[in-house]
N, C-alpha and C positions, 0 to 999 in steps of 0.2 A: 508392600510396595512402599518405597520411600516417597514423602511428600515435601521433603526439605527444599528442594529446588521449585521455582517457579517454572511454569510451562507456557510456552509461547507457540504461536503458528505465524508464519510470514509466508504470505502468497508471493509468487513471482521472485522466489528466492534465488534463481539460478543464475541472476546477472543484476549489475546495476545497484538501484537503491535497495532493492529486496536482499540481494546477497551481502552488501555492506552492512545493513541493518540487522541482518540475522547473524552474522559473524559478531558484531558488536554486542548483540544481546547474549550471545553465548559466552563471549569474555565477561559479561557483567554478572553470569552466574544462572542464565536461564537455560532449561532445556528447551530446544526449538525445533519443531516440526517444520522441515524445509519443503514448501509445496510449489509445484509449477509443473508445466507440461513436459519439459525435457528432463528425463532422468539424469542423463550424462552432466548436465549442466548443474543439477542439484548435488550430484555426487562431486563435482569440482568445488561447490562451495563447502561442502561437508569436509572435504580434504584441507581446506584453508582454516578450519575452525580451531580455536585454541585447545579446546577440548572435544576432540571427534566424538567421543561418546555421549555428548549432550546434543548431537545432533541427528534426527531422524529423517531419512529422505523418504519422501510421500509423493510420488507423481500423481498430479491432480489437474483437472480441467475444470477451472472455477465456473465456467459457464454450463457444466453439466451437473445437475442437481444430485444425481446418483453418486457422482465422482466425489463431490463435496461432502455428501453424508458419509461416505466410505472414510474419507480423511478425519472427520471429527469422531466417527466411531473408533477408529483406530487409536486416536489420541485419548479417549475415554478409556479404552480397554488397557492401553499400556501405562498411561500416567495417572489417570482417576480424577483429573480435574484440569481445569485450563484457566490461566490467569490473564492471557493477552492474546489477541488477533491483531496483527498488523496486516489489513487489507490494502495491499500493495499491487497486486497484478493488475496490469492495464496496457493499452495499447493506442496507437494513434492510427490516422488514416492518410492516404495520399493527400498531398497539399493542392487540392484542385478547386476550382469554383463549385459552389453549392450544387449546381445543376449538373454537373460532370461527376459526381461522387456515386459511385455504384449503390444501389439499395443493399445489396449484399454486403458490401464492406460497412455500411452504416450499421447493419443489424450485427455484423461481427463486433464492431467497437462497443455497441450497447451490450452486447452479450457478455463480453468480457469487463468492461470497465464499470458497468451498472448492475446488471444481473448477477454477475459474478460477485461483485462486493455483497449485494443483498443475501445471496445464498450462503455465502461464508459467515456474514453477520448473523443470520437466521440461526445456523447451528451453533455458533459461538453462544449467541444469546440463549439458546435453549440449555446449553451445558452450564453456563454461568448462572442462569435462573435457578436450577434444579440442584446444582452440586452443594455441598456442605462443608464449610459455610458458603453462602451463595456469594455471587459477585465476580467481577473481573473488568477487564479494560479492553475496548476496542479503539484501534486508532484507524482512521481512514485516511488513505493518500489522496487528497484532492488536488489541486494544481493552482498556480496563479491564474490560470485560464478560467478558473472558477469565477474570477473577478473581472478579467479582460482578456478577451480572445485574441489570438493570432490570426492573421489573414488566412482564409481557407482552412478553418478547423473546426467546422460545424459539429462533427461527430464527437470529436474529442472534447471540445467545450461544452457541448450540451450535456455530456454524460458527467463531466466535473461540475457543472452547475448542479446537476441531480445529486451527486454525492454529498453536496452540502445539505441538501434536504434529508438525506438518509442520516446523515450525522446528527442532525438535529433531533430527528424523530426517535433515533436509538437513545439520545441522551434524556429525552423525555420519558420514554416508554421505560428506560432502564433504572430510573430512580428508586422504585420501590424495591429492587433486587440489588442494590449496590453495583449496578453494571454502569461504568463511567464510558463516555464515548467523546473522543476528540478528533479533530482533522488536522493534518499537516500539509500545508500548500507550499510547493517546492519550486524554486525558479532557477534554472540553468545550473543543475547539479551535472559534473563532468561524467557521464556515461556515453555508452555506445550510441544512445538516442541523440546526444547533443554534440558528438563530435564535428557535424557539419557547421555548428555555430562560428567555429573559428574561420571558416571559409566565407561566411556572409549567409544571412538568413534575411528572407523578407519582412520588411516592416509595415506598420501601419499606414505610413505614407507612400508606399510603393517602392521606396528604395530597398536596396540588398546590403545589409552591413554586418560585420562581424559582432558578436556578442561575448562578452565575459562569462566564464563559468566559474564554479567553485567546487572544491573537492568534495566528493560525495561523502566522505567520512564525517563532514558536518552535519549532514541530514541524519546519518546512523546515531551521532551523539544526540541529536535532537530526539530522535525516538526513543532511545534509551531514558532520556530525562523524562519524557512524557510518560512512559511506561512504569518508570520508578516512583512516581507519586504514590502517596497513599490514596485510598479510593474515596476519601472525602475531600480530595482537591483534584482538579481537572484543567488541563489545558484544552480549552474548548476549539479554538483554532490558533494555530501557529503558522506564520509564513516566514520562509527560510529561504534566501536567494543571494545569488551573487551581487555583492553590494552595488556594482556599478551597471548591472543590467538594465535596459530600458524598460521597466516596468512602471514605476511611479511617473506619471506623465505620458504613458505609452498612448500613442494615437493624437 
């Protein structure tokens, strides 16, 4: 079994930030397991790869512990080790007042954004801790909402605050095993989720105003940079955002 190439897992790899980051990692020389719920979308990502043979499509529901376990068992069997997890899969909820948010939708967001990140980190940590040599890196996709919420975003914002706690705990608990963990907080990357920003989005003062976005490739480059550091160096938190978006001074 060849161990020359580093191995990564990217969740939510079927679109947006996950797709762009997976493709950038493949171009940088990684073997990448593309994880996500939609096989067709993952296959589209794989077809765009610079080296198709370095992309492994693994349909996965990150909110399901059995599905996540199968993902990492497959990586262990096929590649023998894991060097990087990009915990990227996430979702939002309808922008409604807190008392109008369905409990079922709250739970769905928590299951994907928080529990899913924990389940993937748990399996990655286990692999990285016990492989020889031990060690690896976990990058969690946080959000600018981890610092300042948008109106009507209670489920998304609460989970992204929790991701910061998860990041800190992994960093601390991973020290004895050379497991580094950092968080990338992203603002207004141009994806399907942010297309509506061009037409106007609700601001903290109640106005609706358009917001600038940035190319998603900027995020992918940042992920590759974080991933490429030696394990004795770590980007603990990185914020990358559209320069003129209303974040600094929000509210």
